[in-house]
N, C-alpha and C positions, 0 to 999 in steps of 0.2 A: 776323354769321354765324360761329358757333363751330365746328360740325362740317361738314366738307366731304368730298366723295368724290373720290379721286384715282386715275387710271388711268395706268399706265406700259406702253408697248407695246414689245415685243421681237420682232424678226423678221429674216428674211434677205432683203433686197431682191434682185431680179433686176437684175444690173448694167445700168444705162442704160435700164431700162424704167420710165419715170416714170409712165405711165398705169396699168400693171399694179400697181406698188408702191403708188400712191395707193388703188387699189381694195382692196388687201390691208389697208392702214391702216384704211379705213372698215369693212371686214369685221370687224376685231377690235373697233373702237369699237362697232359694232352689237351685238356679243355682250354688251356691258355697257349697252345702252341702257335696260334696265329698272332700272339702278342709279342712284343719285344721282351725277351727273357734274358736278363743278365745275372740274376740271383734268385734261387729258389731255397726257401728255408723250411726244413721238416721238423716235426716235434721231437721232444725227448722220447726215447723208447718207441720210435716210429715203426720198427719192424716187429716188435713183440707185444707192445702194450706194457703195462706195469705188472710184470709177471715174475714172481720169485723163482719159479722153475727155470726160466730163461737166465736169470741172474746166476743161479747156482750151477745148473747142469749144461747150459747151452751158450756159454760166452763165445764171442768171436775171437780170432787171433789178433795179434798186435796190429795187423793191417786192416782189421774190420771184417775179415772173412768173406763169405759169399754175399752177405748183406751189402757191404761197401762195393764189392765187385759189381753188383747190380746197379747201385747208385752211379758208379763210374760209367756204366753203359748208358744210363739215362742222360748223364751230363753231356756225353758225346752226341747222343741221338737228338737232343733238343738244343744243342749248342749253348749250354748255360752252365754257370757256376752253381754249386749246391753246397749249402751247409746241411750236412746229414745229421740232423738233430742229435741223437746219441744212441750208441749201442754199448752193451757191456763187452769189454775186451779183457782178455787174460794175458798178462804180461809178467813173466818171471814168477808165476804162481800167485799173482795178485790180480784182483778184478778192479777195473776202473769203469766209470761212466764216461764214455769218450764221444766227443763231437768231432766229426771229420769235415774238413773243407776240401772240396773237390773242384778242380777247374774244368773249363770247357773241353779240355783234351782228355779228361778222364783220369787226371793225376791227383793224388792226394797231396795237397801242398801244406797242410797244417793239421794238427790234432790237438784237441784240448781235453784234458782230464778234469772233470768237475771238481771244484775245490770245496764248495760249501754243500755238504751232504745233508739230507733231510732226515733228522732223527727225533722229531718232535710230534706230539699228538698222534702217536701210534706209528709214525714213520720208522722204518728199520733199515734205511739205506746203509748206514754205517756197519750194520751186521755183516754185510756181504761185500761192500765196496771200499776200496782204499781211496782216500782223498788225494786229488792232484795238488801240485804245488807251483804251477807255472802259469803266468799270464800269457795268452797267445793271441797274436794278430795274424790273420790270413791276408796275404797281399795278392788280391785279385787284379784282373786287367783293368778294372774300373776304379779301384781304390782299395783302401785298407779297412778290413772288417775285424772288429773286436769280438771275441768269442766268449759266450757265457752259457750256462745251462740252469734253467729253472730256479732253484733256491738261491743261486748267486744274486738274484735280483734284490734280495733283502740286504745286501751289503754294498752300500754306495762306493766305498773305497776300491772295490774291485773294478768299478767302471772308471773311477778317476785314473787308476793305473793303465787302463786300456787307452784312454785319450792321451795320456802321457807318452804312450807308444805310437800315437798317430791315428788311432781309430777314427773313421769318418762315418761308418755304420756300425751298430752293435746288434748282434743277433742273440736271441734268447729262446732257444727251443725249450719247451716245458711240458711237464705233466702236472699242472697246478690243480690240486685236488682238495676236496673236503669230504666228510663222511656222508654217504648217501642217506643216512637216517636223519640227518639234520633237517630242520625246518626250511621252508622256502626263503624265509627272511635271512637265516644264517647263510644259506647258499648265495643269496643276493649280496650279502655283506662281503663274502669272500670274493665275489666278482668285482665289487667296487674297489676292494683293496688291490686286487690284481691290476685293474685298469689304472688306478692311481699311480702304482709303482711304474708301470710302463711309461706313462706321461711324464712322471718325475725324472726317471732315469734319462729320458730323451732331453728334457729341458736343462737338467743340471750338467749334462755332458756336451750339449749343443751338437748332437749327432742325430742321424736317423736311427730309430730304435725299432727293430723288427722282431716280434715274438711269434712263435708258432706253437700253439698249445693243443694238447689232447682234449677231447670233448666226450661227454656221455659217461656211462657207467664203465668202471674198470673192475670187473668181478662184481661181487654183491655189495661190497662195503664202501667203495670209493666212487665219488662223483667228480669228473673232470670238468672244470668250469668253462672251457673254451675261451671265447672273447680274445682271440688272437688279434694283434694290432700292429699297424705301421704308424709310428708317430714321427713328426718332423722335429727339427732342432729347437722349436719353441714349445714342444709338448703337445701340439695340436694333433688330433687323430686324422691321418690322411686316409686310412682304410681300416675297417674293423669288422670282425666276425661276431656272430651271435653265439648261440648254444647248439649249433648243428654243424654237420660236416660241410666244409666249404673251402675254397681258395679265396684269398683276398689279394688284390693286385693294385699296384700303384707305380706310376712313373715318377722317379725322384730326381731332383736337380742337385747334383753333387756340388755345383758351384756355390749353392746356398751354405752348405757346411763349411766350405773352404773360406768363404767370405766371413762367416761368423768367427772362425778360428783366428782370423786376422784382427777383427774388431774386438773380440773378447778372448784374450789368451789365457783362459782359465786353466788349461793343462799345465801352465808354468807357475801357477799361483798356489800357495799353501792355504 
């Protein structure tokens, strides 16, 4: 399968409203149901928003609980593979920020626990969450997808390890935020930083890089910058969102990545 259809979903979840947020996800997927859908990417915390209550009191089980069960139903209903952004899971008494890879048959084929937690500028993820320690590749029917979550994007060696394991597409579900009280200039600078990292991670790995970000206010203090992107292996933006809820869709030619891997074997170089 050389050409695949990829959908990235950007929206503003209602804090703590899992059922309503899952309905919103399906509503956006359904808008693209007439398109070729081989991969759908959901944001970080797609079912809860950035919600401490959900982190502490309402984590899902090791299999993703009811949230991932609903995602599995969607994957079968729309005959698509899904990277289910992330949910908080409880495993052996520890909470993880976990991204799930679900195939068209509704099976979870990979799980990635976020490695680089956000503990800066007022972030408190480390207070509740245990960091993961394993690089993960999801082997879908169209190719290999490297998994990351949000703040991982700041660490280039994470992505070098993914291409060393054969990643052809890299997904980056995110809740990339700044403080809502900041000026419009500061918010604009945060957006530019986010956009630049998307393009850079694509070009330096020679993969398609697909981010799915939250957008809008998360509570009173946090502003999610949106600007989800699909970038090609040269870092060019194939499709991009703005600062409102939307899906972004592109058909990607996997042979481009495979040709680049042969021409420029950067995964094998130090």
